[in-house]
C-alpha positions in Angstrom: 0.0 0.0 0.0 2.8 2.4 0.3 3.6 4.9 2.9 0.2 6.7 3.0 -3.2 5.1 3.1 -6.3 6.6 1.5 -7.2 8.2 4.8 -3.9 10.1 5.0 -4.5 11.4 1.5 -8.0 12.5 2.3 -6.8 14.4 5.3 -4.1 16.1 3.3 -6.7 17.0 0.7 -9.1 18.4 3.2 -6.4 20.5 4.8 -5.4 21.9 1.4 -8.9 22.6 0.4 -9.5 24.4 3.7 -6.4 26.6 3.3 -6.5 27.3 -0.4 -10.0 26.2 -1.4 -11.5 29.6 -1.8 -10.9 33.3 -1.8 -10.3 34.7 1.7 -11.4 31.6 3.6 -8.4 31.7 5.9 -8.7 35.4 6.6 -12.4 34.9 7.3 -11.8 32.1 9.6 -9.2 34.1 11.6 -11.5 37.1 11.6 -14.3 35.0 13.1 -11.8 33.5 15.7 -10.7 37.0 16.6 -14.2 38.2 17.1 -15.1 35.2 19.2 -12.0 35.7 21.4 -12.8 39.4 21.8 -16.4 38.6 23.0 -15.1 35.9 25.3 -12.7 38.3 26.9 -15.4 40.9 27.3 -17.8 38.4 28.9 -15.1 37.3 31.3 -14.4 40.9 32.3 -17.9 41.6 32.9 -18.5 38.6 35.1 -15.4 38.9 37.2 -16.1 41.0 40.3 -13.5 43.4 41.6 -11.5 42.1 44.6 -11.6 45.4 46.6 -15.3 45.1 47.7 -14.7 41.6 49.0 -11.8 42.9 51.1 -14.0 45.6 52.5 -16.8 43.2 53.3 -14.3 41.0 55.1 -13.1 43.9 57.2 -16.6 44.9 58.2 -17.4 41.3 59.0 -14.3 41.2 61.4 -15.3 44.5 63.0 -18.8 43.2 63.6 -17.5 40.0 65.0 -15.2 41.9 67.5 -18.1 44.0 68.6 -20.4 41.1 69.2 -17.7 39.3 71.2 -17.1 42.3 73.3 -20.7 42.7 74.0 -21.2 39.1 74.8 -18.4 39.3 77.4 -20.1 42.1 79.3 
């Protein structure tokens, strides 16, 4: 059968068609990939809360716990 089977040649043919099989297909694919990546980064940025409010909440919680401990001792 030789070095390559029919499946190897079909995969090579598919890759060649994908890369050179039309006008602007590679640039169109990369443009779509870039748009998807940009929207993904935007969504991640919108969902990620800032760290500072969590730190402030933790400080307030510690202050409240200290006050309740001092009140329960008296």
